[in-house]
C-alpha positions in Angstrom: 20.4 -1.8 -43.1 22.3 0.2 -40.5 19.2 0.9 -38.6 18.0 -3.1 -38.5 21.3 -4.0 -37.2 20.5 -1.0 -34.5 17.3 -1.7 -34.0 18.7 -5.4 -33.6 21.1 -4.2 -31.2 19.4 -1.8 -28.9 16.3 -3.3 -28.8 16.6 -6.3 -27.1 14.6 -9.1 -26.4 10.8 -8.8 -24.9 12.4 -10.4 -22.0 15.8 -8.7 -20.9 13.3 -5.4 -20.5 11.4 -6.4 -17.7 14.6 -7.7 -16.0 16.0 -4.6 -16.3 12.9 -2.4 -14.9 13.4 -5.1 -11.6 16.7 -3.8 -11.5 16.1 -0.7 -11.7 13.1 -0.4 -8.6 15.1 -0.3 -5.4 16.6 2.8 -6.3 13.7 4.2 -7.9 11.7 3.2 -5.0 14.2 4.7 -2.2 13.8 7.9 -4.6 9.7 8.1 -4.6 9.7 6.8 -1.5 11.6 9.9 0.0 9.3 11.9 -2.3 6.1 10.7 -1.2 6.6 11.4 2.5 7.7 15.0 1.5 5.2 15.5 -1.2 1.9 13.9 0.6 3.2 12.6 4.1 1.4 9.1 3.1 3.6 6.9 4.6 4.3 4.0 2.5 1.8 4.8 -0.1 3.8 4.4 -2.8 5.7 1.3 -2.1 2.1 -0.1 -1.6 1.1 0.8 -5.0 3.9 -0.4 -6.3 3.7 -3.9 -4.9 -0.3 -3.6 -5.8 0.8 -3.4 -9.5 3.4 -6.0 -9.6 1.4 -8.7 -8.1 -1.5 -8.0 -10.6 1.0 -8.1 -13.7 3.7 -10.6 -12.9 2.7 -14.2 -12.8 5.9 -14.9 -10.5 5.6 -13.3 -7.5 9.4 -13.6 -6.9 9.4 -11.0 -9.2 8.1 -8.2 -7.0 10.1 -9.3 -4.0 12.2 -6.2 -4.2 8.5 -4.5 -3.9 7.6 -6.4 -1.3 11.1 -5.5 0.9 10.9 -1.9 -0.4 7.6 -1.7 1.5 8.7 -3.7 4.5 11.4 -1.7 5.0 9.3 1.6 4.7 6.5 -0.3 7.3 9.5 -0.4 9.7 11.2 3.0 9.4 7.5 4.3 9.9 6.2 2.2 13.0 4.0 0.3 11.1 
């Protein structure tokens, strides 16, 4: 019984999980962006990959807005 209550409280709904991922995405993107520049020298590759993956998996492209903005910011910052 306790496990059922814990699972109900901690599991959340299927709809709440993607929203949580969207909130965390910009911070994760910034960290990965900095790491990618240091590691591979490939400018904005991570941002492009994240945006493309989002656009291929989401039916509503407005959910990919954070990825799109991160890609635009990276390109502006790197003179592309």
